[in-house]
VOGU-3710 file (C-alpha; in Angstrom, 3 decimals, decimal comma):
1> xxxxxxxxxx> 4,789/-42,246/-0,854  5,215/-39,153/1,306  2,335/-38,021/3,613  -0,715/-36,888/1,657  -3,213/-34,076/2,125  -6,821/-35,214/2,525  -9,245/-32,875/0,754  -12,678/-33,357/2,309  -15,290/-32,666/-0,367  -18,467/-31,076/0,861
11> xxxxxxxxxx> -19,954/-30,985/-2,523  -17,780/-28,107/-3,781  -17,430/-27,337/-7,461  -13,770/-26,475/-6,538  -12,795/-29,777/-4,667  -10,792/-31,072/-7,558  -9,205/-27,730/-8,145  -8,139/-27,602/-4,409  -6,484/-31,055/-4,905  -4,645/-29,929/-8,015
21> xxxxxxxxxx> -3,454/-26,694/-6,274  -1,938/-28,910/-3,516  -0,224/-31,036/-6,113  1,157/-27,817/-7,807  2,835/-27,272/-4,437  4,487/-30,762/-5,004  2,402/-32,369/-2,218  0,311/-35,394/-2,946  -3,507/-34,917/-2,343  -6,463/-37,234/-2,196
31> xxxxxxxxxx> -10,169/-36,326/-2,260  -12,321/-37,989/0,443  -15,973/-37,784/1,404  -17,217/-35,912/4,564  -18,368/-39,262/5,996  -14,750/-40,213/6,655  -14,191/-41,129/10,409  -11,348/-40,111/12,677  -10,186/-43,763/12,760  -10,113/-43,861/8,857
41> xxxxxxxxxx> -8,193/-40,595/8,859  -5,649/-42,065/11,263  -5,239/-45,083/9,074  -4,437/-42,887/6,140  -1,758/-41,002/8,102  -2,182/-37,714/6,221  0,203/-34,779/6,770  -2,612/-32,230/6,548  -6,397/-31,959/5,900  -8,301/-29,256/3,821
51> xxxxxxxxxx> -12,016/-28,871/4,232  -13,577/-27,725/0,909  -16,420/-25,394/0,263  -19,923/-26,525/-0,502  -23,409/-25,440/-1,498  -25,121/-26,057/1,782  -25,503/-23,860/4,921  -24,273/-25,335/8,101  -27,696/-24,766/9,585  -29,542/-26,807/6,900
61> xxxxxxxxxx> -31,043/-30,189/7,636  -29,463/-32,254/6,508  -26,113/-30,599/5,938  -22,664/-32,264/5,551  -20,747/-32,523/8,761  -17,324/-33,846/9,954  -16,387/-36,329/12,616  -15,494/-33,894/15,542  -12,850/-36,252/16,640  -10,770/-35,361/13,571
71> xxxxxxxxxx> -10,061/-31,950/15,136  -8,363/-33,756/18,090  -5,917/-35,731/16,072  -3,271/-33,064/15,984  -3,333/-32,958/12,182  -3,011/-29,427/10,687  -6,463/-28,486/9,131  -7,482/-25,654/6,738  -11,160/-24,939/6,279  -12,275/-23,101/3,076
81> xxxxxxxxxx> -15,638/-21,410/2,742  -18,201/-23,979/3,952  -15,324/-25,847/5,505  -14,350/-22,688/7,467  -17,926/-22,232/8,728  -18,213/-25,868/9,663  -14,967/-25,622/11,651  -16,167/-22,509/13,505  -19,518/-23,974/14,370  -18,194/-27,373/15,439
91> xxxxxxxxxx> -15,497/-25,754/17,627  -17,823/-23,443/19,458  -17,902/-20,350/17,372  -20,951/-18,800/15,634  -22,173/-18,674/11,960  -25,110/-16,588/10,904  -26,803/-15,064/7,866  -25,633/-11,412/8,015  -27,444/-10,156/4,912  -24,017/-9,309/3,510
101> xxxxxxxxxx> -23,520/-11,997/0,924  -20,367/-11,721/-1,247  -19,793/-13,172/-4,722  -16,738/-12,694/-6,975  -13,885/-10,260/-6,570  -13,713/-8,834/-3,021  -11,086/-6,754/-1,212  -9,747/-8,451/1,901  -7,850/-6,545/4,554  -5,407/-7,788/7,099
111> xxxxxxxxxx> -6,593/-7,075/10,681  -3,915/-8,925/12,743  -0,931/-11,155/12,807  -1,116/-14,080/10,263  1,000/-17,100/9,603  -1,073/-17,741/6,522  -0,352/-14,362/4,906  3,133/-14,588/6,301  4,039/-10,812/6,049  2,336/-10,155/2,822
121> xxxxxxxxxx> 0,488/-6,886/1,998  -2,372/-5,775/4,180  -4,817/-5,594/1,325  -5,448/-8,192/-1,408  -8,197/-9,232/-3,784  -9,857/-12,532/-2,967  -12,628/-14,590/-4,583  -15,758/-14,942/-2,486  -18,951/-17,057/-2,818  -20,943/-17,072/0,447
131> xxxxxxxxxx> -24,263/-16,095/2,103  -23,605/-17,081/5,656  -20,536/-15,695/7,590  -18,624/-16,551/10,725  -19,625/-13,987/13,355  -17,715/-15,279/16,347  -14,410/-17,213/16,277  -14,078/-20,313/18,500  -11,879/-20,019/21,580  -8,227/-20,139/20,885
141> xxxxxxxxxx> -8,558/-18,461/17,379  -7,624/-14,900/16,514  -9,031/-13,011/13,462  -6,465/-12,115/10,939  -8,479/-10,727/7,999  -11,884/-9,393/7,064  -13,936/-8,223/4,083  -16,989/-5,864/3,937  -19,385/-8,853/4,197  -17,280/-11,138/6,308
151> xxxxxxxxxx> -16,011/-9,725/9,552  -14,019/-12,911/10,114  -12,665/-13,711/6,701  -9,618/-15,481/8,102  -9,203/-17,011/11,539  -6,173/-18,877/12,886  -5,193/-21,024/15,740  -1,490/-21,711/15,204  -0,997/-23,573/18,482  -3,554/-26,120/17,409
161> xxxxxxxxxx> -2,604/-25,970/13,692  -6,204/-25,039/12,791  -6,949/-22,408/10,173  -9,957/-21,140/8,236  -10,510/-18,769/5,376  -13,930/-17,628/4,044  -12,695/-17,050/0,541  -11,407/-19,462/-2,152  -7,601/-19,332/-2,219  -7,572/-22,107/-4,911
171> xxxxxxxxxx> -8,994/-20,001/-7,700  -6,726/-17,823/-9,873  -8,613/-14,588/-8,925  -7,472/-14,722/-5,311  -4,288/-12,850/-5,133  -1,658/-14,804/-3,080  -4,134/-17,697/-2,816  -1,616/-20,250/-3,982  1,004/-18,598/-1,680  -1,399/-18,945/1,297
181> xxxxxxxxxx> -1,930/-22,635/0,469  1,788/-23,239/0,310  2,297/-21,418/3,616  -0,174/-23,749/5,171  1,322/-26,901/3,595  4,968/-26,165/3,891  5,285/-23,890/6,986  2,369/-24,965/9,134  2,037/-28,692/8,144  5,793/-29,073/7,561
191> xxxxxxxxxx> 5,279/-31,003/4,313  8,076/-31,187/1,818  8,002/-30,721/-1,955  8,210/-34,433/-2,787  5,371/-34,971/-5,314  7,263/-34,527/-8,614  7,180/-36,125/-12,058  10,282/-38,103/-11,249  8,866/-39,391/-8,010  5,540/-40,382/-9,800
201> xxxxxxxxxx> 7,424/-42,216/-12,465  9,840/-44,030/-10,044  6,949/-45,098/-7,742  4,775/-46,463/-10,532  7,593/-48,232/-12,273  8,455/-50,100/-9,017  4,758/-50,942/-8,396  4,176/-52,283/-11,867  7,302/-54,471/-11,587  6,116/-55,894/-8,307
211> xxxxxxxxxx> 2,672/-56,562/-9,777  3,703/-58,022/-13,059  6,795/-60,040/-12,425  7,573/-62,088/-15,575  3,991/-62,160/-16,919  2,803/-60,586/-20,260  0,745/-57,425/-20,429  -1,673/-56,157/-23,130  -2,582/-52,467/-23,831  -5,203/-51,037/-26,218
221> xxxxxxxxxx> -3,937/-47,793/-27,612  -6,641/-45,373/-28,623  -4,565/-42,550/-30,073  -5,389/-40,391/-26,985  -2,995/-39,104/-24,451  -4,085/-41,284/-21,446  -3,507/-44,639/-23,095  -0,277/-43,432/-24,732  1,103/-42,283/-21,352  0,034/-45,403/-19,547
231> xxxxxxxxxx> 1,610/-47,556/-22,204  5,016/-45,550/-22,069  4,958/-45,849/-18,236  4,438/-49,601/-18,351  7,049/-49,890/-21,122  9,627/-48,184/-18,939  8,864/-50,668/-16,133  8,700/-54,033/-18,036  9,950/-53,306/-21,589  9,191/-56,071/-24,079
241> xxxxxxxxxx> 6,724/-57,871/-21,740  4,082/-55,327/-23,101  2,202/-55,776/-26,239  0,129/-52,896/-27,534  -2,942/-53,132/-29,829  -4,047/-50,366/-32,018  -7,386/-51,090/-33,825  -7,777/-48,774/-36,927  -11,515/-48,376/-37,220  -11,361/-46,062/-40,214
251> xxxxxxxxxx> -12,757/-43,371/-37,959  -9,468/-41,966/-36,625  -7,876/-38,539/-37,295  -5,564/-37,955/-40,257  -2,272/-40,056/-40,082  -3,154/-41,129/-36,524  -2,333/-44,792/-37,037  1,091/-44,013/-38,562  1,903/-41,658/-35,690  0,992/-44,192/-33,075
261> xxxxxxxxxx> 2,964/-46,863/-34,832  6,037/-44,645/-35,250  6,076/-43,527/-31,657  5,693/-46,980/-29,997  7,688/-49,151/-32,286  10,560/-46,857/-33,319  10,950/-44,722/-30,153  9,951/-47,140/-27,508  10,512/-50,586/-29,159  7,213/-51,902/-28,131
271> xxxxxxxxxx> 5,491/-54,808/-29,977  2,572/-53,171/-31,682  -0,188/-55,081/-33,345  -1,826/-52,676/-35,752  -5,208/-54,148/-36,851  -6,608/-52,448/-39,875  -10,277/-53,081/-39,605  -11,786/-50,275/-41,565  -13,939/-52,387/-43,894  -15,421/-54,342/-40,951
281> xxxxxxxxxx> -16,496/-51,107/-39,211  -17,924/-49,497/-42,275  -19,877/-52,661/-43,035  -21,314/-52,887/-39,562  -22,315/-49,237/-39,645  -24,044/-49,341/-43,052  -27,546/-47,876/-42,833  -27,268/-46,904/-39,169  -28,142/-43,336/-38,287  -29,030/-43,335/-34,516
291> xxxxxxxxxx> -26,106/-42,004/-32,412  -26,367/-44,626/-29,566  -26,664/-47,439/-32,056  -23,533/-46,219/-33,842  -21,618/-46,004/-30,466  -22,736/-49,511/-29,423  -21,766/-51,119/-32,906  -18,318/-49,442/-32,789  -17,755/-50,532/-29,164  -18,912/-54,028/-29,603
301> xxxxxxxxxx> -16,956/-54,580/-32,676  -13,751/-53,168/-31,112  -14,228/-55,671/-28,278  -14,590/-58,609/-30,711  -11,367/-57,662/-32,439  -9,542/-57,092/-29,105  -10,607/-60,592/-28,037  -9,389/-62,110/-31,342  -5,952/-60,499/-30,745  -5,886/-61,852/-27,250
311> xxxxxxxxxx> -6,779/-65,361/-28,415  -4,145/-65,209/-31,115  -1,493/-64,214/-28,457  -2,535/-67,106/-26,233  -2,233/-69,626/-29,062  1,275/-68,409/-29,721  2,161/-68,986/-26,157  2,205/-65,376/-25,121  -1,058/-65,219/-23,156  -1,469/-61,824/-21,495
321> xxxxxxxxxx> -2,381/-61,826/-17,849  -2,657/-58,133/-17,245  -4,513/-55,269/-18,979  -3,268/-51,565/-18,975  -6,049/-49,200/-18,396  -5,669/-45,339/-18,748  -7,923/-44,564/-15,828  -7,334/-41,079/-14,319  -8,065/-39,757/-10,791  -11,216/-37,834/-11,872
331> xxxxxxxxxx> -12,634/-41,092/-13,163  -12,009/-42,689/-9,757  -13,694/-39,713/-7,941  -16,620/-39,672/-10,211  -17,098/-43,451/-9,867  -17,448/-43,113/-6,097  -15,121/-46,151/-5,905  -11,940/-44,801/-4,239  -10,206/-48,149/-4,636  -12,263/-49,800/-7,392
341> xxxxxxxxxx> -10,692/-52,515/-9,383  -13,526/-52,880/-11,931  -12,834/-51,990/-15,552  -14,468/-48,678/-16,358  -15,948/-47,969/-19,747  -12,828/-47,681/-21,995  -12,492/-44,158/-23,280  -11,927/-45,429/-26,755  -14,519/-48,169/-27,195  -17,347/-47,787/-24,743
351> xxxxxxxxxx> -16,549/-50,660/-22,503  -14,519/-53,917/-22,325  -16,470/-57,087/-21,448  -16,754/-58,431/-17,823  -15,533/-61,917/-18,925  -12,155/-60,667/-20,093  -10,023/-62,486/-17,501  -7,346/-59,830/-17,058  -5,938/-58,282/-13,951  -5,847/-54,493/-14,263
361> xxxxxxxxxx> -2,742/-52,180/-14,272  -3,825/-48,563/-13,856  -0,606/-46,444/-13,476  -2,461/-43,155/-13,842  -5,400/-43,581/-11,500  -3,846/-41,136/-8,937  -3,227/-38,408/-11,529  -4,991/-35,516/-13,019  -4,868/-34,701/-16,697  -2,252/-32,081/-16,373
371> xxxxxxxxxx> -0,053/-34,467/-14,356  -0,528/-37,023/-17,042  0,791/-34,752/-19,720  3,707/-33,763/-17,585  4,656/-37,324/-16,933  4,261/-38,209/-20,599  6,688/-35,372/-21,456  9,124/-36,671/-18,922  8,898/-40,163/-20,565  9,759/-38,701/-23,953
381> xxxxxxxxxx> 6,320/-38,779/-25,699  6,155/-36,231/-28,460  4,046/-32,988/-27,959  1,856/-34,149/-30,794  0,481/-36,851/-28,552  0,858/-35,208/-25,196  -1,102/-32,093/-26,059  -3,734/-33,813/-28,215  -7,188/-32,609/-27,563  -9,963/-35,064/-26,319
391> xxxxxxxxxx> -11,300/-37,307/-29,067  -14,579/-39,190/-28,724  -14,421/-42,963/-28,306  -16,204/-43,795/-31,493  -14,082/-41,358/-33,322  -15,343/-39,582/-36,398  -18,402/-41,971/-36,292  -20,215/-39,521/-33,929  -19,033/-36,416/-35,816  -20,757/-37,666/-38,940
401> xxxxxxxxxx> -24,461/-36,743/-38,340  -26,328/-39,529/-40,133  -24,985/-42,723/-41,704  -21,267/-43,400/-41,571  -19,735/-44,094/-44,956  -16,141/-44,341/-46,202  -16,663/-41,238/-48,331  -18,029/-39,192/-45,523  -15,304/-40,346/-43,130  -12,618/-39,284/-45,594
411> xxxxxxxxxx> -14,180/-35,864/-46,232  -14,488/-35,268/-42,416  -10,945/-36,541/-41,695  -9,482/-34,050/-44,225  -11,749/-31,251/-43,094  -10,815/-31,863/-39,461  -7,040/-31,772/-40,356  -7,552/-28,369/-41,887  -9,389/-26,953/-38,863  -6,768/-28,349/-36,380
421> xxxxxxxxxx> -3,945/-27,160/-38,595  -5,067/-23,560/-38,713  -5,918/-23,451/-34,990  -2,412/-24,596/-34,277  -0,889/-22,092/-36,723  -2,862/-19,409/-34,761  -1,347/-20,574/-31,445  -4,732/-21,399/-30,006  -4,587/-25,231/-29,846  -3,604/-25,549/-26,255
431> xxxxxxxxxx> -5,953/-22,799/-25,216  -9,044/-24,647/-26,481  -10,553/-27,813/-24,834  -11,511/-29,035/-28,281  -11,600/-27,810/-31,921  -12,812/-29,975/-34,697  -14,989/-30,289/-37,764  -18,515/-31,881/-37,943  -20,166/-33,278/-41,157  -23,979/-33,381/-41,271
441> xxxxxxxxxx> -25,079/-35,989/-43,786  -27,002/-33,481/-45,818  -26,112/-31,753/-49,121  -26,439/-28,156/-49,934  -26,487/-26,273/-53,209  -23,527/-24,104/-54,080  -21,867/-22,340/-57,008  -18,222/-23,009/-57,801  -16,748/-21,498/-60,940  -19,499/-21,550/-63,605
451> xxxxxxxxxx> -21,199/-24,633/-62,240  -23,760/-25,706/-59,681  -22,571/-27,993/-56,826  -24,491/-30,218/-54,434  -22,121/-31,195/-51,647  -21,696/-31,342/-47,978  -21,473/-28,582/-45,301  -18,763/-28,479/-42,681  -19,380/-27,115/-39,227  -16,491/-25,652/-37,238
461> xxxxxxxxxx> -16,751/-26,482/-33,490  -14,369/-25,001/-30,952  -14,939/-24,700/-27,170  -13,137/-23,599/-24,100  -13,533/-25,550/-20,808  -11,663/-26,672/-17,734  -13,345/-30,094/-17,297  -15,883/-30,677/-20,114  -18,745/-30,551/-17,561  -19,491/-27,097/-18,938
471> xxxxxxxxxx> -18,109/-25,295/-21,962  -18,358/-22,086/-23,895  -18,004/-21,635/-27,620  -14,599/-20,148/-28,417  -14,506/-16,549/-29,774  -12,158/-17,367/-32,711  -10,873/-14,410/-34,679  -12,913/-13,571/-37,782  -9,682/-13,788/-39,775  -8,985/-17,261/-38,558
481> xxxxxxxxxx> -12,542/-18,434/-39,365  -12,166/-16,964/-42,879  -8,834/-18,739/-43,448  -10,289/-22,121/-42,259  -13,404/-21,704/-44,430  -11,483/-20,775/-47,536  -9,144/-23,762/-47,077  -12,063/-26,202/-46,465  -13,793/-25,122/-49,749  -10,624/-25,037/-51,697
491> xxxxxxxxxx> -8,850/-28,160/-50,411  -11,444/-30,635/-49,257  -13,248/-32,333/-52,099  -17,046/-32,735/-51,415  -17,446/-29,543/-49,307  -19,114/-26,386/-50,541  -20,402/-24,639/-47,334  -18,901/-23,885/-43,880  -20,718/-22,902/-40,666  -19,630/-21,989/-37,149
501> xxxxxxxxxx> -21,253/-23,611/-34,126  -21,799/-20,937/-31,389  -23,578/-23,146/-28,869  -22,425/-23,479/-25,229  -22,837/-26,412/-22,856  -25,447/-26,276/-21,627  -27,779/-26,269/-23,572  -25,849/-28,205/-26,165  -23,106/-30,787/-25,705  -19,607/-30,427/-26,986
511> xxx> -19,965/-33,286/-29,473  -22,932/-33,232/-31,840  -23,765/-36,884/-31,049
//
């Protein structure tokens, strides 16, 4: 792999965004904690380092710091916001509360020569979020830009390859922000554009082949994009040595099982074991209404069925040694285990047991979600899988508020298909983080024709989000809401009322359970 960029995370909400922006410049990036030592940095042999922003002041006790010896390694470094102030303080400059805090859109003005701006316009709009400001640059730096509240908005030391910006170039609101990052990466750090979909696939295929050899591999397909792309990548590496398992719980989306089966058997030629276990799940869920109890039941039953399949394969002489897991880079970051080998809670089932004696294959553990989609497209997966919105592990079981029954699951499955169909027709599907239907297990009185009805309501839930940590309810056009409501009443038996959820996260969650 080509030299990477280390993004030192000082607790910034934008650390992952910085890492993604670096990758958009076709350079590999990795997020590391501020406790990293100069020796550890040397061992990683990065091509550049970026110091992120953070919520602290450099004068707070305690405040995140950086091993000062890192500045002496000769590696190009860019400090952003808190990272810029920390660089200034540690190298002999001054940081102070000037009383001129800046938040949001701010005009930045060039005041001197700049290799970061590289001849761009003298005035730009940037995105600020700071209370403290650099008031004196360290020796060897020159000031190249300022704002009304930050006299030293950009400072540069090209000879030492050290640069600092008070604003956030990684956010879309900063004009030429991405261009500035690319100037730093390509012109100052001398990094090439080598991180591409092709390079990702080639590297992972070779690693998988080296790890697996001639052994058998097992993959649990969930219907989601992560497991599908992971399976497609492993298939490209080892072909028929992979066996995929799809457990139909009866709580999947409309035609999901058929779509998975068609994609992986017909398109990729993978051995797919399609376990139709709807009756077992509905029986286990009978009478259960508490959300966590439902999750636990669904997860544990999936595990038991998965174990049954593994035992059957072993008895047939095809014992799998490896398990494919669709772990993504944000999962690795949030776990705090940069090189963890433990099985995380499976996104489709709520956890695989510790006593499953598999070795893990995690071909996506260095990728963000947008990169996973791009790799999936390169591998030939259909858009219907690649651009599928997130789906809860327990499936429709936690979108039925109350007891899960076959009747309610069928009503919700059909209602959800209507909601998604109209969202797609309106061209909004990729703009929304999630859009789906919810069925509360209550009945409401209605009038249809000349008769009284006593049937279920459906709630339309649609949200926008970047990472699911926070979310806002989507302002769907009234005409679209009307079309969805009319179709739900007209086409889905058992529904006589439609409501719209206008709750953001917080205070609510995206899912109802």
